[in-house]
TIBA-972166 format. One record per residue (C-alpha): residue in three letters; x, y, z; residue number from 0. Coordinates in Angstrom, 3 decimals, decimal comma. Example, Ala and Ser with C-alpha at 12.3 -4.5 7.8 and 13.67 -1.06 7.14 Angstrom:
BEGIN
(site 'ALA' (12,300 -4,500 7,800) 0)
(site 'SER' (13,670 -1,060 7,140) 1)
REM end
This chain:
BEGIN
(site 'UNK' (-13,806 36,619 -23,368) 0)
(site 'UNK' (-14,076 32,974 -22,317) 1)
(site 'UNK' (-11,547 31,963 -19,688) 2)
(site 'UNK' (-9,259 29,069 -20,533) 3)
(site 'UNK' (-7,996 26,296 -18,314) 4)
(site 'UNK' (-5,301 23,716 -19,111) 5)
(site 'UNK' (-5,270 20,697 -16,786) 6)
(site 'UNK' (-2,912 17,726 -17,025) 7)
(site 'UNK' (-2,356 14,360 -15,500) 8)
(site 'UNK' (1,193 13,040 -15,456) 9)
(site 'UNK' (1,786 10,929 -18,513) 10)
(site 'UNK' (1,945 7,369 -17,302) 11)
(site 'UNK' (5,018 5,208 -17,678) 12)
(site 'UNK' (4,304 2,130 -19,787) 13)
(site 'UNK' (6,475 -0,491 -18,134) 14)
(site 'UNK' (3,362 -2,254 -16,798) 15)
(site 'UNK' (-0,425 -2,201 -16,548) 16)
(site 'UNK' (-2,389 0,706 -15,017) 17)
(site 'UNK' (-3,338 0,561 -11,329) 18)
(site 'UNK' (-5,556 2,467 -8,918) 19)
(site 'UNK' (-2,997 5,257 -8,474) 20)
(site 'UNK' (-3,202 6,057 -12,168) 21)
(site 'UNK' (-6,997 6,000 -12,028) 22)
(site 'UNK' (-7,066 8,220 -8,939) 23)
(site 'UNK' (-5,033 11,068 -10,363) 24)
(site 'UNK' (-6,878 10,773 -13,684) 25)
(site 'UNK' (-10,233 11,069 -11,914) 26)
(site 'UNK' (-8,982 14,059 -9,910) 27)
(site 'UNK' (-7,970 15,825 -13,121) 28)
(site 'UNK' (-11,256 14,818 -14,732) 29)
(site 'UNK' (-13,226 16,316 -11,839) 30)
(site 'UNK' (-11,347 19,588 -12,303) 31)
(site 'UNK' (-11,870 19,585 -16,067) 32)
(site 'UNK' (-15,583 18,788 -15,835) 33)
(site 'UNK' (-16,048 21,371 -13,072) 34)
(site 'UNK' (-14,350 24,089 -15,107) 35)
(site 'UNK' (-16,384 23,257 -18,211) 36)
(site 'UNK' (-19,619 23,490 -16,220) 37)
(site 'UNK' (-18,364 26,814 -14,845) 38)
(site 'UNK' (-18,036 28,304 -18,333) 39)
(site 'UNK' (-14,331 27,722 -19,029) 40)
(site 'UNK' (-12,820 26,596 -22,306) 41)
(site 'UNK' (-10,893 23,570 -21,038) 42)
(site 'UNK' (-8,002 21,589 -22,484) 43)
(site 'UNK' (-7,522 18,360 -20,541) 44)
(site 'UNK' (-4,463 16,272 -21,352) 45)
(site 'UNK' (-3,375 12,773 -20,408) 46)
(site 'UNK' (-1,239 10,141 -22,089) 47)
(site 'UNK' (1,720 7,803 -21,825) 48)
(site 'UNK' (5,472 8,153 -21,336) 49)
(site 'UNK' (7,064 5,506 -23,543) 50)
(site 'UNK' (10,851 5,862 -23,660) 51)
(site 'UNK' (13,699 4,960 -21,317) 52)
(site 'UNK' (15,802 2,082 -20,126) 53)
(site 'UNK' (13,042 0,639 -17,950) 54)
(site 'UNK' (10,683 0,334 -20,925) 55)
(site 'UNK' (13,447 -1,140 -23,079) 56)
(site 'UNK' (14,074 -3,811 -20,420) 57)
(site 'UNK' (10,353 -4,522 -19,913) 58)
(site 'UNK' (9,909 -5,040 -23,661) 59)
(site 'UNK' (12,889 -7,393 -23,771) 60)
(site 'UNK' (11,442 -9,401 -20,860) 61)
(site 'UNK' (8,157 -9,624 -22,778) 62)
(site 'UNK' (10,028 -10,880 -25,838) 63)
(site 'UNK' (8,855 -8,078 -28,156) 64)
(site 'UNK' (10,305 -4,900 -29,577) 65)
(site 'UNK' (9,834 -1,651 -27,592) 66)
(site 'UNK' (7,398 -0,052 -30,044) 67)
(site 'UNK' (5,076 -3,057 -30,064) 68)
(site 'UNK' (5,311 -3,223 -26,283) 69)
(site 'UNK' (4,464 0,461 -25,833) 70)
(site 'UNK' (1,619 0,238 -28,357) 71)
(site 'UNK' (0,024 -2,511 -26,272) 72)
(site 'UNK' (0,508 -0,904 -22,868) 73)
(site 'UNK' (-0,487 2,579 -24,039) 74)
(site 'UNK' (-3,726 1,126 -25,419) 75)
(site 'UNK' (-4,358 -0,404 -21,992) 76)
(site 'UNK' (-3,922 2,992 -20,317) 77)
(site 'UNK' (-6,283 4,589 -22,820) 78)
(site 'UNK' (-8,838 1,872 -22,100) 79)
(site 'UNK' (-8,448 2,506 -18,359) 80)
(site 'UNK' (-9,082 6,214 -18,920) 81)
(site 'UNK' (-12,208 5,554 -20,981) 82)
(site 'UNK' (-13,523 2,999 -18,467) 83)
(site 'UNK' (-12,972 5,478 -15,601) 84)
(site 'UNK' (-15,017 8,123 -17,439) 85)
(site 'UNK' (-12,025 10,399 -18,066) 86)
(site 'UNK' (-13,110 13,202 -20,410) 87)
(site 'UNK' (-9,664 13,950 -21,852) 88)
(site 'UNK' (-9,289 16,206 -24,893) 89)
(site 'UNK' (-5,984 14,723 -26,015) 90)
(site 'UNK' (-4,125 11,497 -25,256) 91)
(site 'UNK' (-0,466 12,062 -26,023) 92)
(site 'UNK' (2,179 9,418 -26,596) 93)
(site 'UNK' (5,863 10,306 -26,428) 94)
(site 'UNK' (6,586 7,998 -29,384) 95)
(site 'UNK' (4,486 10,217 -31,672) 96)
(site 'UNK' (6,271 12,217 -34,419) 97)
(site 'UNK' (4,842 15,502 -33,082) 98)
(site 'UNK' (6,479 14,874 -29,735) 99)
(site 'UNK' (9,852 13,906 -31,146) 100)
(site 'UNK' (9,840 17,124 -33,187) 101)
(site 'UNK' (8,894 19,176 -30,117) 102)
(site 'UNK' (11,686 17,675 -28,000) 103)
(site 'UNK' (14,217 18,284 -30,737) 104)
(site 'UNK' (13,329 21,970 -30,949) 105)
(site 'UNK' (13,393 22,368 -27,156) 106)
(site 'UNK' (16,863 20,771 -27,041) 107)
(site 'UNK' (18,098 23,089 -29,772) 108)
(site 'UNK' (16,748 26,097 -27,875) 109)
(site 'UNK' (18,584 25,043 -24,753) 110)
(site 'UNK' (21,788 24,595 -26,767) 111)
(site 'UNK' (21,357 28,049 -28,341) 112)
(site 'UNK' (20,880 29,519 -24,868) 113)
(site 'UNK' (24,173 28,003 -23,713) 114)
(site 'UNK' (22,430 25,700 -21,267) 115)
(site 'UNK' (23,754 22,336 -22,505) 116)
(site 'UNK' (27,332 21,039 -22,544) 117)
(site 'UNK' (29,030 17,663 -23,089) 118)
(site 'UNK' (30,724 15,840 -20,234) 119)
(site 'UNK' (30,729 12,489 -18,422) 120)
(site 'UNK' (28,196 11,321 -15,868) 121)
(site 'UNK' (29,422 9,263 -12,976) 122)
(site 'UNK' (27,090 8,474 -10,104) 123)
(site 'UNK' (24,109 6,516 -8,809) 124)
(site 'UNK' (21,176 5,791 -11,110) 125)
(site 'UNK' (17,904 3,952 -10,474) 126)
(site 'UNK' (16,461 2,374 -13,595) 127)
(site 'UNK' (13,102 1,835 -11,860) 128)
(site 'UNK' (12,752 5,550 -11,085) 129)
(site 'UNK' (14,642 6,706 -14,193) 130)
(site 'UNK' (16,374 9,101 -11,782) 131)
(site 'UNK' (19,857 10,110 -10,655) 132)
(site 'UNK' (20,581 10,259 -6,920) 133)
(site 'UNK' (23,221 11,771 -4,658) 134)
(site 'UNK' (24,923 9,517 -2,128) 135)
(site 'UNK' (23,118 11,382 0,674) 136)
(site 'UNK' (19,736 10,297 -0,725) 137)
(site 'UNK' (20,516 6,579 -0,567) 138)
(site 'UNK' (20,203 3,860 2,076) 139)
(site 'UNK' (22,682 0,996 2,321) 140)
(site 'UNK' (21,052 -2,392 2,873) 141)
(site 'UNK' (22,472 -5,202 4,984) 142)
(site 'UNK' (23,793 -6,904 1,838) 143)
(site 'UNK' (25,737 -3,781 0,887) 144)
(site 'UNK' (23,427 -2,769 -1,970) 145)
(site 'UNK' (22,037 0,747 -2,036) 146)
(site 'UNK' (18,457 1,870 -2,633) 147)
(site 'UNK' (16,730 5,204 -3,142) 148)
(site 'UNK' (14,006 6,466 -0,805) 149)
(site 'UNK' (11,459 4,957 -3,211) 150)
(site 'UNK' (12,975 1,517 -2,571) 151)
(site 'UNK' (14,416 1,346 -6,078) 152)
(site 'UNK' (17,859 -0,271 -6,332) 153)
(site 'UNK' (20,597 1,964 -7,706) 154)
(site 'UNK' (23,729 1,191 -9,677) 155)
(site 'UNK' (26,911 3,163 -10,268) 156)
(site 'UNK' (26,909 4,506 -13,821) 157)
(site 'UNK' (29,698 6,122 -15,821) 158)
(site 'UNK' (29,074 7,222 -19,393) 159)
(site 'UNK' (29,372 10,240 -21,700) 160)
(site 'UNK' (26,494 12,626 -21,151) 161)
(site 'UNK' (25,173 16,006 -22,085) 162)
(site 'UNK' (24,419 18,179 -19,078) 163)
(site 'UNK' (21,862 20,910 -18,427) 164)
(site 'UNK' (23,138 23,847 -16,354) 165)
(site 'UNK' (20,582 23,302 -13,595) 166)
(site 'UNK' (22,888 24,887 -11,006) 167)
(site 'UNK' (22,410 28,291 -12,650) 168)
(site 'UNK' (18,671 28,256 -11,918) 169)
(site 'UNK' (18,663 27,836 -8,154) 170)
(site 'UNK' (17,861 31,460 -7,312) 171)
(site 'UNK' (15,208 31,748 -10,034) 172)
(site 'UNK' (13,546 28,588 -8,794) 173)
(site 'UNK' (13,527 29,777 -5,192) 174)
(site 'UNK' (11,945 33,018 -6,381) 175)
(site 'UNK' (9,278 30,949 -8,131) 176)
(site 'UNK' (8,472 29,106 -4,911) 177)
(site 'UNK' (7,734 32,380 -3,126) 178)
(site 'UNK' (4,262 31,950 -4,593) 179)
(site 'UNK' (2,750 29,632 -1,952) 180)
(site 'UNK' (0,392 28,136 -4,531) 181)
(site 'UNK' (3,044 27,177 -7,087) 182)
(site 'UNK' (3,555 23,816 -5,365) 183)
(site 'UNK' (0,748 22,201 -3,375) 184)
(site 'UNK' (0,221 20,955 -0,765) 185)
(site 'UNK' (2,318 23,170 1,491) 186)
(site 'UNK' (4,254 20,254 2,957) 187)
(site 'UNK' (5,411 19,181 -0,491) 188)
(site 'UNK' (6,372 22,765 -1,324) 189)
(site 'UNK' (8,564 22,845 1,756) 190)
(site 'UNK' (10,322 19,664 0,602) 191)
(site 'UNK' (10,993 21,165 -2,826) 192)
(site 'UNK' (12,318 24,414 -1,353) 193)
(site 'UNK' (14,595 22,470 1,004) 194)
(site 'UNK' (15,948 20,376 -1,865) 195)
(site 'UNK' (16,738 23,422 -4,002) 196)
(site 'UNK' (18,227 25,403 -1,131) 197)
(site 'UNK' (20,513 22,456 -0,466) 198)
(site 'UNK' (22,260 23,222 -3,741) 199)
(site 'UNK' (21,648 22,113 -7,308) 200)
(site 'UNK' (24,129 20,294 -9,494) 201)
(site 'UNK' (24,032 20,283 -13,263) 202)
(site 'UNK' (21,730 17,565 -14,556) 203)
(site 'UNK' (22,695 14,709 -16,865) 204)
(site 'UNK' (20,180 14,836 -19,740) 205)
(site 'UNK' (21,385 12,172 -22,169) 206)
(site 'UNK' (22,268 8,475 -22,067) 207)
(site 'UNK' (24,413 6,266 -24,273) 208)
(site 'UNK' (23,937 2,886 -22,575) 209)
(site 'UNK' (20,628 2,159 -24,327) 210)
(site 'UNK' (18,860 3,273 -27,493) 211)
(site 'UNK' (15,115 3,444 -26,756) 212)
(site 'UNK' (14,627 7,193 -26,688) 213)
(site 'UNK' (14,637 10,361 -28,763) 214)
(site 'UNK' (18,035 10,912 -30,422) 215)
(site 'UNK' (19,966 13,996 -29,378) 216)
(site 'UNK' (20,226 16,422 -32,335) 217)
(site 'UNK' (23,656 16,091 -33,895) 218)
(site 'UNK' (24,667 13,241 -31,555) 219)
(site 'UNK' (22,712 10,124 -32,548) 220)
(site 'UNK' (24,692 7,910 -30,147) 221)
(site 'UNK' (22,953 9,788 -27,305) 222)
(site 'UNK' (19,251 9,607 -26,450) 223)
(site 'UNK' (17,529 12,285 -24,392) 224)
(site 'UNK' (17,082 11,682 -20,674) 225)
(site 'UNK' (13,600 10,266 -20,328) 226)
(site 'UNK' (12,449 13,089 -18,030) 227)
(site 'UNK' (13,445 15,860 -20,453) 228)
(site 'UNK' (11,544 13,912 -23,081) 229)
(site 'UNK' (8,511 13,157 -20,895) 230)
(site 'UNK' (8,024 16,605 -19,379) 231)
(site 'UNK' (8,019 18,206 -22,815) 232)
(site 'UNK' (4,731 16,439 -23,591) 233)
(site 'UNK' (2,793 19,266 -21,972) 234)
(site 'UNK' (3,939 21,828 -24,516) 235)
(site 'UNK' (3,923 19,326 -27,380) 236)
(site 'UNK' (0,183 18,901 -26,876) 237)
(site 'UNK' (-0,257 22,676 -27,042) 238)
(site 'UNK' (1,396 22,746 -30,457) 239)
(site 'UNK' (5,014 23,565 -29,598) 240)
(site 'UNK' (7,104 24,703 -31,396) 241)
(site 'UNK' (4,251 26,311 -33,354) 242)
(site 'UNK' (3,259 29,172 -31,058) 243)
(site 'UNK' (0,547 30,126 -33,556) 244)
(site 'UNK' (-1,195 26,793 -32,986) 245)
(site 'UNK' (-4,716 27,224 -31,556) 246)
(site 'UNK' (-3,876 25,231 -28,430) 247)
(site 'UNK' (-0,813 27,325 -27,631) 248)
(site 'UNK' (-3,232 29,843 -26,130) 249)
(site 'UNK' (-3,831 27,337 -23,320) 250)
(site 'UNK' (-0,186 27,459 -22,204) 251)
(site 'UNK' (0,918 27,844 -19,427) 252)
(site 'UNK' (-0,836 24,965 -17,724) 253)
(site 'UNK' (-3,087 25,947 -14,841) 254)
(site 'UNK' (-2,144 22,815 -12,952) 255)
(site 'UNK' (-0,023 19,726 -13,424) 256)
(site 'UNK' (-1,448 16,978 -11,196) 257)
(site 'UNK' (1,375 14,576 -10,352) 258)
(site 'UNK' (2,242 11,843 -7,896) 259)
(site 'UNK' (4,427 12,944 -5,008) 260)
(site 'UNK' (7,184 10,609 -6,192) 261)
(site 'UNK' (7,656 12,646 -9,382) 262)
(site 'UNK' (7,221 16,083 -7,840) 263)
(site 'UNK' (10,924 16,973 -8,085) 264)
(site 'UNK' (10,924 16,483 -11,846) 265)
(site 'UNK' (7,884 18,737 -12,288) 266)
(site 'UNK' (8,648 21,407 -9,696) 267)
(site 'UNK' (12,436 21,693 -10,175) 268)
(site 'UNK' (13,637 20,350 -13,517) 269)
(site 'UNK' (10,612 21,286 -15,629) 270)
(site 'UNK' (10,395 25,004 -14,718) 271)
(site 'UNK' (14,185 25,249 -15,069) 272)
(site 'UNK' (14,049 23,775 -18,587) 273)
(site 'UNK' (11,237 26,149 -19,525) 274)
(site 'UNK' (12,856 29,286 -18,106) 275)
(site 'UNK' (16,118 28,400 -19,869) 276)
(site 'UNK' (14,223 28,040 -23,154) 277)
(site 'UNK' (12,322 31,306 -22,684) 278)
(site 'UNK' (8,938 29,633 -22,175) 279)
(site 'UNK' (6,443 30,470 -19,430) 280)
(site 'UNK' (6,330 28,075 -16,486) 281)
(site 'UNK' (3,125 26,329 -15,369) 282)
(site 'UNK' (0,997 28,076 -12,776) 283)
(site 'UNK' (0,938 25,169 -10,335) 284)
(site 'UNK' (2,216 21,679 -9,647) 285)
(site 'UNK' (-0,043 19,777 -7,243) 286)
(site 'UNK' (1,203 16,510 -5,784) 287)
(site 'UNK' (-1,091 13,653 -4,804) 288)
(site 'UNK' (-0,420 11,101 -2,108) 289)
(site 'UNK' (-0,365 7,350 -2,533) 290)
(site 'UNK' (-2,979 4,695 -2,076) 291)
(site 'UNK' (-1,590 2,047 0,215) 292)
(site 'UNK' (-2,104 -1,694 0,315) 293)
(site 'UNK' (-1,454 -3,177 3,758) 294)
(site 'UNK' (0,414 -0,010 4,652) 295)
(site 'UNK' (2,713 -0,190 1,624) 296)
(site 'UNK' (2,775 1,944 -1,516) 297)
(site 'UNK' (1,117 0,286 -4,497) 298)
(site 'UNK' (3,444 -0,081 -7,443) 299)
(site 'UNK' (3,884 -2,283 -10,472) 300)
(site 'UNK' (7,411 -3,115 -9,331) 301)
(site 'UNK' (6,201 -4,434 -5,948) 302)
(site 'UNK' (3,344 -6,399 -7,503) 303)
(site 'UNK' (0,687 -5,208 -5,024) 304)
(site 'UNK' (-1,426 -3,122 -7,371) 305)
(site 'UNK' (-5,218 -2,868 -7,385) 306)
(site 'UNK' (-6,869 -2,937 -10,810) 307)
(site 'UNK' (-9,309 0,011 -11,022) 308)
(site 'UNK' (-11,521 -1,458 -13,728) 309)
(site 'UNK' (-12,257 -4,476 -11,553) 310)
(site 'UNK' (-13,163 -2,193 -8,647) 311)
(site 'UNK' (-15,552 -0,265 -10,896) 312)
(site 'UNK' (-17,178 -3,503 -12,004) 313)
(site 'UNK' (-17,613 -4,606 -8,396) 314)
(site 'UNK' (-18,790 -1,378 -6,767) 315)
(site 'UNK' (-19,935 0,836 -9,663) 316)
(site 'UNK' (-17,925 3,471 -11,535) 317)
(site 'UNK' (-19,467 6,564 -9,947) 318)
(site 'UNK' (-19,343 4,933 -6,544) 319)
(site 'UNK' (-15,614 4,322 -7,002) 320)
(site 'UNK' (-15,003 7,856 -8,283) 321)
(site 'UNK' (-16,831 9,269 -5,279) 322)
(site 'UNK' (-14,908 7,107 -2,825) 323)
(site 'UNK' (-11,516 8,048 -4,255) 324)
(site 'UNK' (-12,262 11,766 -4,160) 325)
(site 'UNK' (-13,909 11,676 -0,731) 326)
(site 'UNK' (-11,832 9,262 1,311) 327)
(site 'UNK' (-8,595 11,244 1,679) 328)
(site 'UNK' (-7,090 14,682 1,009) 329)
(site 'UNK' (-5,463 14,832 -2,425) 330)
(site 'UNK' (-1,952 15,340 -1,050) 331)
(site 'UNK' (-2,153 12,684 1,673) 332)
(site 'UNK' (-1,757 8,922 1,630) 333)
(site 'UNK' (-4,803 6,719 2,113) 334)
(site 'UNK' (-5,837 3,076 2,263) 335)
(site 'UNK' (-8,437 1,363 0,123) 336)
(site 'UNK' (-10,478 -1,290 1,882) 337)
(site 'UNK' (-13,700 -3,123 1,186) 338)
(site 'UNK' (-15,381 -1,906 4,421) 339)
(site 'UNK' (-14,509 1,725 3,657) 340)
(site 'UNK' (-15,902 1,451 0,132) 341)
(site 'UNK' (-19,109 -0,196 1,322) 342)
(site 'UNK' (-19,567 2,445 4,014) 343)
(site 'UNK' (-19,263 5,310 1,540) 344)
(site 'UNK' (-21,658 3,586 -0,862) 345)
(site 'UNK' (-24,315 2,634 1,682) 346)
(site 'UNK' (-24,119 5,595 4,060) 347)
(site 'UNK' (-23,156 8,590 1,902) 348)
(site 'UNK' (-24,674 7,623 -1,422) 349)
(site 'UNK' (-27,531 5,174 -0,865) 350)
(site 'UNK' (-28,757 6,611 2,438) 351)
(site 'UNK' (-27,829 10,305 2,648) 352)
(site 'UNK' (-28,256 11,341 -0,995) 353)
(site 'UNK' (-30,143 8,509 -2,667) 354)
(site 'UNK' (-32,784 8,133 0,018) 355)
(site 'UNK' (-33,290 11,902 0,233) 356)
(site 'UNK' (-33,977 12,094 -3,514) 357)
(site 'UNK' (-36,160 8,989 -3,493) 358)
(site 'UNK' (-38,296 10,219 -0,582) 359)
(site 'UNK' (-38,723 13,670 -2,118) 360)
(site 'UNK' (-39,586 12,452 -5,606) 361)
(site 'UNK' (-41,909 9,719 -4,351) 362)
(site 'UNK' (-43,857 12,284 -2,308) 363)
(site 'UNK' (-44,181 14,473 -5,419) 364)
(site 'UNK' (-45,362 11,521 -7,521) 365)
(site 'UNK' (-47,963 10,502 -4,942) 366)
(site 'UNK' (-49,150 13,822 -3,582) 367)
(site 'UNK' (-48,277 16,619 -6,027) 368)
(site 'UNK' (-49,472 15,276 -9,366) 369)
(site 'UNK' (-45,960 14,176 -10,458) 370)
(site 'UNK' (-45,110 17,750 -11,455) 371)
(site 'UNK' (-42,661 20,239 -10,005) 372)
(site 'UNK' (-44,374 22,056 -7,097) 373)
(site 'UNK' (-44,871 25,807 -7,331) 374)
(site 'UNK' (-44,121 26,714 -3,718) 375)
(site 'UNK' (-41,236 28,939 -2,607) 376)
(site 'UNK' (-39,334 29,274 0,663) 377)
(site 'UNK' (-41,300 31,191 3,285) 378)
(site 'UNK' (-40,095 30,139 6,732) 379)
(site 'UNK' (-36,692 30,506 8,365) 380)
(site 'UNK' (-36,195 26,746 8,050) 381)
(site 'UNK' (-36,962 26,924 4,320) 382)
(site 'UNK' (-34,606 29,834 3,742) 383)
(site 'UNK' (-31,803 28,290 5,767) 384)
(site 'UNK' (-31,670 25,256 3,468) 385)
(site 'UNK' (-32,152 27,338 0,323) 386)
(site 'UNK' (-29,361 29,731 1,328) 387)
(site 'UNK' (-26,984 26,890 2,163) 388)
(site 'UNK' (-27,566 25,358 -1,274) 389)
(site 'UNK' (-27,142 28,710 -3,025) 390)
(site 'UNK' (-23,746 29,206 -1,361) 391)
(site 'UNK' (-22,364 25,896 -2,639) 392)
(site 'UNK' (-20,998 26,993 -6,070) 393)
(site 'UNK' (-18,731 29,613 -4,525) 394)
(site 'UNK' (-17,530 27,246 -1,819) 395)
(site 'UNK' (-16,734 24,527 -4,324) 396)
(site 'UNK' (-14,867 26,813 -6,717) 397)
(site 'UNK' (-12,327 27,640 -4,029) 398)
(site 'UNK' (-11,857 24,040 -2,994) 399)
(site 'UNK' (-11,633 22,604 -6,502) 400)
(site 'UNK' (-9,122 25,292 -7,473) 401)
(site 'UNK' (-6,878 24,087 -4,641) 402)
(site 'UNK' (-7,432 20,380 -5,297) 403)
(site 'UNK' (-9,295 19,985 -2,003) 404)
(site 'UNK' (-11,720 17,483 -3,514) 405)
(site 'UNK' (-12,661 15,853 -0,199) 406)
(site 'UNK' (-13,529 19,284 1,242) 407)
(site 'UNK' (-15,661 20,119 -1,801) 408)
(site 'UNK' (-17,648 16,935 -1,294) 409)
(site 'UNK' (-17,988 17,612 2,422) 410)
(site 'UNK' (-19,512 21,030 1,633) 411)
(site 'UNK' (-22,113 19,341 -0,583) 412)
(site 'UNK' (-22,787 16,740 2,088) 413)
(site 'UNK' (-23,357 19,453 4,681) 414)
(site 'UNK' (-26,290 20,593 2,540) 415)
(site 'UNK' (-27,461 17,013 1,953) 416)
(site 'UNK' (-27,421 16,356 5,702) 417)
(site 'UNK' (-29,209 19,657 6,267) 418)
(site 'UNK' (-31,846 18,614 3,722) 419)
(site 'UNK' (-32,335 15,293 5,510) 420)
(site 'UNK' (-32,801 17,152 8,785) 421)
(site 'UNK' (-35,229 19,522 7,066) 422)
(site 'UNK' (-37,373 16,742 5,612) 423)
(site 'UNK' (-37,521 15,025 8,994) 424)
(site 'UNK' (-38,562 18,251 10,757) 425)
(site 'UNK' (-41,114 19,266 8,143) 426)
(site 'UNK' (-42,581 15,751 7,806) 427)
(site 'UNK' (-44,106 16,213 4,331) 428)
(site 'UNK' (-45,792 12,809 4,593) 429)
(site 'UNK' (-47,883 14,301 7,382) 430)
(site 'UNK' (-48,449 17,563 5,480) 431)
(site 'UNK' (-49,897 15,496 2,638) 432)
(site 'UNK' (-52,849 14,810 4,940) 433)
(site 'UNK' (-53,212 18,267 6,511) 434)
(site 'UNK' (-51,712 21,113 4,412) 435)
(site 'UNK' (-51,147 20,605 0,689) 436)
(site 'UNK' (-50,030 24,212 0,198) 437)
(site 'UNK' (-47,277 23,857 2,767) 438)
(site 'UNK' (-46,433 20,455 1,317) 439)
(site 'UNK' (-45,760 22,118 -2,042) 440)
(site 'UNK' (-43,364 24,600 -0,432) 441)
(site 'UNK' (-41,414 21,906 1,408) 442)
(site 'UNK' (-41,121 19,666 -1,630) 443)
(site 'UNK' (-40,021 22,556 -3,859) 444)
(site 'UNK' (-37,358 23,639 -1,370) 445)
(site 'UNK' (-36,075 20,054 -1,328) 446)
(site 'UNK' (-36,067 19,752 -5,136) 447)
(site 'UNK' (-34,203 23,042 -5,505) 448)
(site 'UNK' (-31,562 21,947 -2,978) 449)
(site 'UNK' (-31,209 18,566 -4,687) 450)
(site 'UNK' (-30,839 20,291 -8,033) 451)
(site 'UNK' (-27,907 22,364 -6,780) 452)
(site 'UNK' (-26,265 19,342 -5,186) 453)
(site 'UNK' (-26,716 17,140 -8,257) 454)
(site 'UNK' (-25,465 19,875 -10,584) 455)
(site 'UNK' (-22,293 20,375 -8,545) 456)
(site 'UNK' (-21,733 16,641 -8,143) 457)
(site 'UNK' (-21,726 16,036 -11,909) 458)
(site 'UNK' (-17,922 16,274 -12,166) 459)
(site 'UNK' (-17,554 13,567 -9,523) 460)
(site 'UNK' (-20,346 11,208 -10,596) 461)
(site 'UNK' (-21,398 12,214 -14,121) 462)
(site 'UNK' (-23,597 9,237 -14,977) 463)
(site 'UNK' (-25,474 9,058 -11,673) 464)
(site 'UNK' (-26,034 12,798 -11,493) 465)
(site 'UNK' (-27,321 12,897 -15,068) 466)
(site 'UNK' (-29,973 10,382 -14,010) 467)
(site 'UNK' (-30,796 12,385 -10,904) 468)
(site 'UNK' (-31,130 15,626 -12,869) 469)
(site 'UNK' (-33,422 13,802 -15,304) 470)
(site 'UNK' (-35,686 12,854 -12,389) 471)
(site 'UNK' (-35,619 16,420 -11,038) 472)
(site 'UNK' (-36,899 17,735 -14,367) 473)
(site 'UNK' (-33,726 19,676 -15,218) 474)
(site 'UNK' (-33,369 20,109 -19,009) 475)
(site 'UNK' (-30,106 18,856 -20,494) 476)
(site 'UNK' (-29,216 22,378 -21,626) 477)
(site 'UNK' (-29,665 23,769 -18,095) 478)
(site 'UNK' (-27,121 21,722 -16,184) 479)
(site 'UNK' (-24,169 24,083 -16,010) 480)
(site 'UNK' (-23,524 26,312 -13,028) 481)
(site 'UNK' (-24,835 29,479 -14,655) 482)
(site 'UNK' (-28,227 27,802 -15,124) 483)
(site 'UNK' (-28,640 27,527 -11,353) 484)
(site 'UNK' (-29,550 31,213 -11,323) 485)
(site 'UNK' (-32,734 30,409 -13,278) 486)
(site 'UNK' (-35,473 28,566 -11,336) 487)
(site 'UNK' (-36,923 25,430 -12,847) 488)
(site 'UNK' (-40,273 25,929 -14,537) 489)
(site 'UNK' (-43,228 25,343 -12,240) 490)
(site 'UNK' (-45,403 22,316 -12,974) 491)
(site 'UNK' (-42,680 20,605 -15,031) 492)
(site 'UNK' (-43,760 16,955 -15,392) 493)
(site 'UNK' (-41,423 14,601 -13,562) 494)
(site 'UNK' (-40,744 10,973 -14,518) 495)
(site 'UNK' (-41,469 8,131 -12,121) 496)
(site 'UNK' (-38,759 8,094 -9,433) 497)
(site 'UNK' (-36,117 5,420 -9,635) 498)
(site 'UNK' (-33,340 4,691 -7,180) 499)
(site 'UNK' (-29,942 6,051 -8,195) 500)
(site 'UNK' (-27,650 4,373 -5,679) 501)
(site 'UNK' (-28,491 0,780 -4,728) 502)
(site 'UNK' (-27,081 -0,418 -1,439) 503)
(site 'UNK' (-24,098 -2,711 -1,679) 504)
(site 'UNK' (-25,136 -6,139 -0,426) 505)
(site 'UNK' (-22,567 -8,821 0,271) 506)
(site 'UNK' (-22,891 -11,859 -1,959) 507)
(site 'UNK' (-24,149 -14,958 -0,201) 508)
(site 'UNK' (-21,367 -17,341 0,821) 509)
REM end
């Protein structure tokens, strides 16, 4: 039976244009989805946009258009970003869709039937920018007397009628959930979540009456659902909820929700509590990414310091950008994007380490081995060392990809690439071409086989570039999944003329 895997990005809030943070987490999810597909899984990969809430209502008013027109425009921009970043999503969900409104309504009714919702009044601090409620202890008072959340978002005192979810009843069940060390990653973020829940949970306000742009509460049309109850439900909406006979329902629970660290609480505390209260399985993991920083400060639409990912891709190349983002920092840590760092990764890692290795190997085959795949096989300890290192890569990468350690996965591949560069320097096939053609064939075949493994495993990270490299290595299009690595390439396969895959980045003349 084929194994299934359900992978999600957060759905992105449409109060402004997409930035590099949105692209980063989308690419991370895309790498996982592509990797799992190549590893034989039936994958459902979901992304989309979160389109309700007071912040969106205000942004639309500032733009001088109605909220639906505003969200249509911004959601289309996020979809375009996903397509331009090479994101291979299976579904792009919008929370303004009828299917989602129906799903949220049924979930609400289930929570009511379970005795988990009651009517009261909310009075406390609320940040429109974060669409989040905060305790006094979580706030900082500025010199002007105004208060802000840890995110920097200003808060205001709100009092209004509200429906509440009995979150306080789920503290022990949540703590039991966190006993699985892999439920929240990375470990440091898990510790923060556990500390928050152990500190005591209060019932959660889950409706608003001070604005109208949201999903109406069943039986109480003057209330709209709290945007996070609405938004989080997207994951089961896309699986067909409430129709548990829908084909996609078999993908639930999600294998991993990839989220930004600033929305971890909603996914790791509120979301599993909602699901458990409704009698629905919880996701298997919530994995929180760090931020990309600009001049040491978090990038955000509100601060106006965002980097546009499509422009970066145009400047440096899409696969080059995807590689940089996955390689430069651990998924859960913060990192800084800079022009020198991008150029270094492009010119050193890609153009020199990998690109030059492939170009040297394929040029030697074209000039000295009849432009066909050599028939030699590993015979010496040096040959076998490289071949064995390449053969071990799929297992090493599975573990790292499964734990969102994308930078470690790439480092494992680069260990083999560096080993192959050392091997080609030691074996000096350009000299063997003059003295020992038989040995030359062995060396070149060992190099091709190692490059094939590397290029196959790098497809999720750089799909376009690695497709071109596999073309040049003579790998048929139907033999590019991981299972195909067990079958050697056919001897004497004709190879096309070698062409460079990764040009060096050269600064434009002043």
